[in-house]
N, C-alpha and C positions, 0 to 999 in steps of 0.2 A: 290551553283550554281551561275554562272555568269549571267549577263544580257542577253548574247547570248543564254544561256541555257533556261532561262525563255521564251525568244521569240520562240525558237525552240519547247518548250513544248506547247506553245499556238497554234503554227501552226499545231503541230501534233495532239493535243487533244482538240483544241478550239471548235470543233463541239459539244463536250459534254456540254460545258458551254452554247452554243447557244440553244441546245436542251432542257436542263433543264430550262433555263430562259423562253423559249417559252412555255413550259409546265406549269410552275407556273403562267405566265402571263395569259394564256388562262384559267387556273383553277380559278384564281381570278375573271376574267370577268364572267365566267359561274356561279360561286357561287353568285356573286353580282346580276346577272340577275334573279336568282332563288329566291332571297329574296323578301319579300313583302315590297314595298316602304313605308316609314314612313315619314310623313310631320310634321313640327313643326311650331306652331303659338305662338307668344310671346306677352305678355302684361306687362306693368309696372305700379306699384302702388306707388304713392308718399305719403310720410309721412313727414309732416312739422309742426313746432310749429305755433300757432296762432300769437305769438309775438316773436320778437327777444330776446332770453334769453339763456345764456350759460347753465343754469341748464336744461332747456327743451331740448336743443340740445344733452346733455349727456343722457337724458332720451330716446330720439329717438334711439340712438345707441343701448341701451339695449332692447328697445321695438321691434326693427326691427326683431331680431331673434325670438322673441316670436310670432310676427305676422306671420312670415314665417312658424313657427311650427303650428300655428292655421289654416292656409290655407290648409296644408297637413294633414288633419284629416279625419277619416271616417264620422264624423258628417257633415263636410262641403261637402265632396264628395257626401253623400247621398242627401243633399239639392239640389245640382246641378243636380244629376241624376234624381231626381223627377221633377225638374223644366223643364229639357229638355226631359224627358221621355226616357232616354237612357236604353238600354237593356244590362247593364253591372253591375258587382258587384263593391262595393266601393274599394276593393283591386285591381281590374283591373284598375279602374279609377285612383287610386293613383300611380300605376305603370307607367302611362302615364304622370305624372307630375314631373317637376323639379322646385323647388322653391329655389331662392337664394337671400340673403339680401345684397344689395350694400351699405355698410356703408359710402362710400365716398360721395355719392350724395343722401342719404336717400331714396333709392328706393327698392322695392321688385319686382324682376323679376319672372314672371310665364311663364314657357315653357310647352306647351301641345303637346304631340306627338300622332299622330293618322294616320291610313291609309287613311282617308278622309281629305283633306286639309280644306274643308269648316266646317266639324264637329270640327276639331281642333280649328278653329277660334271661333265657337259658344261656345265651352266649355271654352276657355280662357276668352272671354268677359263676359260670365255668371258668372264664378267663381269669377272674379275680382269684378264685380258689387255686387254680393251677399255679399262678404266680406266687401266692402266699406259701403254698407247699414248697416250691422251689427255694424261696428265700429262707424259709424256716430250716430247711435241710442245710443250707449253706451256713446259717448262723449257729448250727449245732456244734461246730468245731471251734467256735470263738468263746473266749472266757465270758461267763454269765454277766459279769459287771460291764462288759464292753459291747454287749449285743444290742441289736436294734430289733424291737418287737414289731413284726409285720403281721397285720390281721385285717380281716374284712370288717369294716365298721358296721355295715348293715346290709342285708340281702337286697338284691334288686327286685323291683316290682315289675309287673307287665308294662310294656312300653306305652307311653302317652303320645298322642299325635304331635309330631314335631313340625311337619310341613306336608302339604301347603297350609298356610294360615289364610283361609279364604276371606275372613272378615278384614284382616289387615291389608291383604292384597286389594280387596275391593275399595277400601277407604283410600289407599294410596293411588289407585287408578282414578277414583273420582276427583281427588285433589289435583292430580296431574292433568286431567281433562279440563278442569276449571282454569288452570294456568295456561294450558295450550289454547283453549277457546278464547281466553282474554287476549293472548298474543295475536291470534288470528283476527279478532275484532279490531284491535288497534292498528294492525297492519293494513286491513282493508280501509280503515278510516284515513290512515296516512297516505295511501295510494289514491284515494278519492280526492281530486283537486277541483271538483266542480263547486260553483257558488250557488247555493240553494235559497238563501234568504237575503233580505235587505241588510240584515246585520252582517252577513258574510261579506257583502260588497263593501260596506263601510269599514270593516275590520281589515280585510286583506288588500283592498284596492285603494281605499282612502277617498272614495267618491260618494257624494250624497245621492241617494235614490230619489228620482223625481217622480216616478210612476211605475206601475206594474201592469202587465197584461193580464186581464181577468180570465178566469177559467171558463171556457165555453162548453155548455152542455152538449152531449152528442145528439144527433137528430132523433126525434121521437121521445125525448125526455123533457120533462117540464123543468125550466130553469128555477133556481132557488128564488124565494121571494126577495124582491128588491134588487136582483141582479139583472143587468142588461141582457137582452136576448130576444128570441122571437116572441111576438105577442106583447111586448112591452112598449108603451108609448115612447120611451126614450130610444127605441130601435127605429122609429120613424114609420110604424105601421099606422094606417088610418083607423080611427075609432069605428066601432060597429054602428050601423044605421046609415052609413053613407056620408058624403061630404056635405057641408052646409053650403047653400047657394049664396 
């Protein structure tokens, strides 16, 4: 197909692409609106050596992953649930947590997802403080020079909307609709093997077109100027006023 053919195809069947894109766009918006909004509150825990020492720094890198695993346990979850008197199970509590160790800056990031932005904040702050208190108690029996200081870097703020992201979903739905509509258009064109123009006959059959059947106007309609039809001298009708003798 030449560029002109693609353009003609878009002009002829472009409405399919528009229709499919509009449908997927609207579908993405509707699905996003039907979802329960989930808010995320974030808090960071700092882990640093009491003194500048290369060996302690290497220890922190190994310990960060262990600390992250300790935070996301049923035991820790149950402690926070009891402290905040939450009506959820430890498994549900854990499903709302995302713990990640940031080795580059010796931080542990705790993300809490919840339908209530304020409750997400309370859970994040309480979880971080309970963990820091436990680790501080454990470090008390260790020599001061070999301790690791564990502290809350900054308090969590009320959760911000994490999902659904309606705008992103709608944009993705629209792009998907354009691609899907384009596939449908080209599939229809591929399945359509009829010859519609003289150019099609010359291109696909290799025969020269000698003539074409003109379009005949339906009864009651006036044929276009210059086209053969009723009332036209070329159609063989006698002229008005009768035949000459």
